[in-house]
Each structure stands twice: as C-alpha cells, then as structure tokens.
N, C-alpha and C positions, 0 to 999 in steps of 0.2 A: 544449586543447579535446578533448572526447570524439571518438574516431575515427569513430563512427557518425554523429555530428552533422556532422562535416566531410564525410563521404561524401555525406550528404543535401544539404548546402549546395552542394557541387560539382555535384551532379546538378541542383539548382534553377538554378544559374548557367548551365549549358549550355542548359537549357530556356528560360531568360530570354533568352539570346542568339538562340535560334531564333525566339522570338516577336517579338523586335525586327526580325529580318530579314523575318519575315512581314509586319509592319506597314509596313516600309519599301518593300515592293513595291506596285505599282499593281494591285489586284485588281478587275478589271471584272466578272468572274463570281464572285459569292460568295453564300453562304448566310447570311442575316441571323442565324439562330439560332446558327450556327457562330461567326460573328464576335462575337456577344454572349458566347458561352461562353469564347472565347479572350481577349476583353477582360477578362472577370472574372478569369480565371486570371492574366493579366498584372498586373492591379492588385493581386492578392493576393500574388504572389511578388516584385513589384518592391521593396517596402520591405525584405524579408528579404535579397534579393540585394545591394542597395545597402549594407546594414549589414554584410554579410559582406565586401564589397569594401573597406569601411573597415577592418575587422578585418585583412584581408590587407595593406593598405597600412601599418598600424602595425607588423605583423610584419616587413615588408620594411624599414621604417625602422630598426627595432632591429638587424636583421642587417647593414644597410649601415653604420651608425655605430659598431657594435662594432669594426670594423676600425681605427677611429681611437683606440681606447683605449690604444694603445702610445705615443701622443703625450702625454707627461706634462703639457704646458702646458695642454691642453684636456681632460684626462681627467675632471676634476671636472664640467665642463660636459656632457660626453658621458654620464656616469653619471646626471646629472639629467634629461637628455633621454630616456634609456632608462627611467627610473622613470616619467616622464610618459606615455610610450607604453604601459608595462605597466598603468598605471591605466586608460588608455583601453581597452586590450584587455580588461581585467577587466569593465568596464562594457558593452562590446560583446558579450562572451560571454553575460552575464546577459540582455541585450536579445534576443539571438538565441534563447536557450533559452525565453524567455517567448513569443516569436513562434511558435516551432515546437511547443512543448509544452503551454503552459497553455490551457485551454478556458474557456468562459463558465461562470459559476456554475451548478451543477446540483444540485438537491436529490435525493440518492439515499441514503436511510437504509439502515442495515445492522443485522444481528444479529451481535454479536461473541461467539464461543464460545471459552472457554479451559478446557482439561481437563488435569488432572495426568497425567503419563506415567510414565516410568521414574524411580525415585528415592524412592518412598514419601512420607513426611511432608515431606521437603525439597521435593519436587515440588509438593505442595499449598501449601506456603508461598510458592513462587515464582508460583503462580497468582495469589495476592493481590498480589504485587509487579507483575506484568504488568497486572492489573486497575487498579491505582493509576496505572500509567504511562499507560494508554490513557484513563482518565477525566480525568486531569490535562491530557493533550493535547487532549481534547475541550473542556475548560473554556477552554483558551487559544484555541481556534478558535470559541468561542461556540456549540458544539454542545450539545444537551441529550442526556441519557442516562437510561435507567431499567433497573433490574434485572428480568429476565424470570423467571429461575429460578436456583437455586443449591443446592449440596450441600456442607455444611461438612465439613471433615476433623476427626478426633478430636483431633489435635495442633495445630490452628490452620490457617488458610488455607482453601482450597476444593478439593474433589475436582473440581468443575466449576462453571462459572458462565456464564450467557448474559445479555448486556445488549443493549439496543436503543439505537443512537446516531442522533440526528436532526439534520440540518443540511445545509448546502451542501458539495458535493464530498467527502462522507464516504467513499463507496466509492472514488472516484477516488484518494484519498490513502492509504486503508488496505487496499486490496485485495491488496497485495503482502505483507501481514503474515501471511497464511495459511501455515502450515508448523510445523515443530518448532523450538522455542526451547530452547536448551541453556544451563543455568546451572552454573557451576563456582565453588564457595565452601566455606568451612569452616562446617558447621552448628553451631548453639549447643550441640548435644548431643555434639559431637565432642571428646573429651578429649585426643587425641594430635595435634591440629592438622592432620589429614589433609584434603585437598581432596576433596569429593564432587562427582560429576557427576550431574545429573538433568535431566529434560526436561518441557516442557509443550507441548501442541498448541493452536495457534490456528487458528480457522476464521472467515473473513469471509463472511457470507451476505448478498447484496444484497437488500433488502426489495422493491425495485421490479422485480425480475426477473420475467419473464413466467411465470406459473404457472397460467394459465387452463386449459392443456391437461392439468394434473395432476388426475386424478379419484381421490378417496379414497372407497372403498366402506365403508359402516358395518360390513359383515361382516369387513373387513380390519383393523379397529382395536378396541382395548379401551380404554375411558376409565375412569380411576379418579379419585376426588376425595379430597382429604386436607386437613388443617388447615395453613394457611400458617404459615411461620416467618419472622421478620424482626426489625427493630429495635423494633417496638412497634406500638401502635394497638389499637383496640377489637376488630378482626376477627381479630387474630393468635391462633392456637391456639383459637379459639372457633367458627369456622364452617368448613365444608368448601369453601372457595372455590378452593383450589389444584387444578390439573388436571394429570393425567399421562396421556399417550396413548401406547399401544404399537402399532406398525404391524407386523402379522404378516409380510407378504411381505419387508420389508427389515430387520426386527428393530430398527428405530429406535425409541427412546424419547424423548419430548419432554415437558418439564414447564413449567408456567407458573403463577406465584403472585404476580405484581406488582399485580394488581387485586383489589379487594374483591368484584368481580362474578365469579361462576363462569362466566357466559356469556362475558364479555370474555376471561377466561383461556383458555377453550376455543377461542375464535376465534383468539387469538394463537398458541396451541399448534398448531392446525391449519395456520396460515400457515407457521410454522417447519417443520412436518413436510412441507408441500408443497414448500418451497424445498429441503429436504434430499433429497427424492425426485427433484426436478428435477436437482440436482447429481449424483446417482448416475447418472441417465440420460445426462447430458452426459458424465460420466466414461467410461461404458461405450462411448458413441459414439466418443469421442476415442481410446480404446484400440483399438477396432475399426478405425478409419481410420488410426491411427498418425500423426496430424498433430501433436499437441502432448502435452506431459507431462500427467499427471493433475492435475485441479484440486483435488481434495480430498486432504488429508494422510492418511498411513497409520496406523501403529500407535503412533507416538510414539517409535520407536526412535532411539537417538543418531545412527545413520548417516544419518538423514533430515534432519538439522538444516539450517536456513537461517541461523541466527544463534546466536552464542555470547556469553554474558554472563559474563565472568571477573572475579570480585570481587577476588581477590588482586592482579591486575594493573590493576585499575580500567579494564578493557578491554571494548569491545563490538565484535564483528566480524560483518559480514554476508557470508556465504560466497558468495552468488550474484554479488556485484559486487566481492568482495575488498576491502571497505572497512572500515577500523578506526578507531575513536575511543578516546581514553584519557580519557574523562570519563563513565564508566558511571553514577555516581550522578546526574549532571546529566541524563542521558538518561532514567533511571528516574523522574526527577521530572517527566516529561512533556515534556521538551524534545527532541522527535523530528524537528523541522523539517529539519535538515541531512541526517539519515539518510533520511527519507522523500523529500526532494527529490532526492537522488542516486538512489534506487531508481526513482522515477517517471521521472526524466530518462533513466536507462539503458534502461528498457523501452520508453518512448515513442520515444526516438531510434532504438532498435534496430528498432522496428516501422516507423518512418519510412524507415529505410535500405533496407527491403525493398519499400517502396511505389514 
C-alpha cells in the first residue's frame, strides 16, 4: 500500500481511539454542538479505521503463517492460506482508496489545449495522437466533447487544438495531465532508423473556475473574424463566423470556430481568455508566495517533461510518480484508467497525509 495512505490511516486510527475514549467518559458538562461535531467525525472515520484494522489483521496473518512454510507436510495448505489473505488485502486496499480518495460525482467541464512543442512536424503529429487518446478516453467515460479551435500543420497533425470536454468528474480525473508530454519514436520520414524526440504541451483549464473577478476591457483586446475551417457544412469557408481575440496586456491569442454563430464563438473565446488570464494571476501569486510549483506549463522544453511515450520499447512512463507501463498502444487507444487512477491516488493521498 502507498506509504502516504498508510501514514494517513495510522493518523485516523489514533484519532479514532481518542474519540472512543472521549465517548467512554461520562461528560456532564458538554456543548451539544461540539458533541454533534465529534459524533459526525466518529461516524465518518469509523468504517475507514475498521477496514484498515482488517487489512492489518490479514498482513499479520500472512507474516505469522509464513514461519510454517518450512514444514513440508503443511506447506501447500499454508501457501493456499497466504493466497487467500493476499486476495483479501487487495480488496481491502481498493476499498480504503475509494473511502479516502473518491468523491461524489461533480460536473466540472474543462477546456483541453494541446500544442506542438519541440520537434517540428513530428511534434504536430503527436498532437493528433494525444487528441485521439483523450477523446477516446472521454467516450469511454460517456463524456461529450467539441472542438473549439485548431490549427493544422502542413505535414499533418495539428500545431495546436483546443477542445471542450463535458461530463462528470472531468477536471478531477484530467487535471494532472497538464505538462509537457515527450514522445520518442522513429518518424516515417527517417531513412536511417534513428529515434527522434519531440514534445507537446497539454494544458487543462477548468471551465467552472471562478472568473467573475476577471475584467477584460475592450481597449485591451483586438477581435478578428475569419472563415471557419473544418470537416464540412454549409457555413465552412463561406461566412466569417470564426473569432480570434488578441489580449494586448498578456499577449494571449484565443480562437474559436466551433459554432456557426459568430456571437457564440466570441462568447466562448472570451471565456477561454478569462480562464487563461486567471491562471496567469494564480501563477504569479504562487511564485510570489513560494507555496507551490507553477500551475501552467512553460516553453515545451524536453527538460520540463511529465511523461514519456517511447514507441520502440512500447513504454509509457510518468516521471512524477515513477510509474511505467509497457502497453503504450493500449493507452494511446484511450485506456488511461490505470495511469490516471495512480496519479489521482498519489496526489490525493499526499494531500491527505498533510491534513
């Protein structure tokens, strides 16, 4: 079990024992509000602690019967008992993680932005691969998605693309995808079989983030309209429905062309612009206070990587949690469950251990 999770569970167990002692005493002078608060805490942590104690019991059982493995007459029976305990432990760990980590379903839509970084054409091609990975993962979770804006690369793929993903727990599951994604593979144009390294930058912007305090003055922006491009439709390349907004103070450019309505595209573009400005303000505040690392990714440089996709080795490695899988194609096909579960568990449990 994760060491952060164990640390938190031990802390809860101590707290649980203190609460039991409190309730065992006869309290003549008590505050009803305090009692209600403590009772609620007790009922919340009790099932967690009892499950953890069962987990520890199974561990103790394995350690005690392992000493009997030297007896050849009962060795087979002991191994069977160990396997039974291991299966119980596996189920108990899953139960504990759900108790501590999972939250109620929450609708928190996002804007997912993928940009080509270092590596030229190969980087643009990998933007498409990442887009496919995230859209397939969305389909598996019954999330809806729509393309907000995109810029094609001359040799295929995208220079950049922004999509909106709508559904339950979208931000909760995908928020740790922000960062530089590095790909190592042999491009189709490579004649000598050399492995090339390129990068893409991924940014997750929560749609429901508080942006009411962001004021965008008309004098600070330039709005351009242009003909939308896409898979087809009567409006494509015939009306100036697509919108591009440039924000002078931050030098941010936002495009939106997913709707036939210029008004709707402008509204969506302004929303994305507000979220990006908000992110920059948060980033500056965090750097000033030196509390946490920056939220937004940097230049797309290889040294900033959070994850590596190595095609020759069929390997994917997340460098933040030192986790490696050897089923790259399976994951790129949208099967991100195990990877994301490990990431969410790591950061949630780490946060819980500090609480």
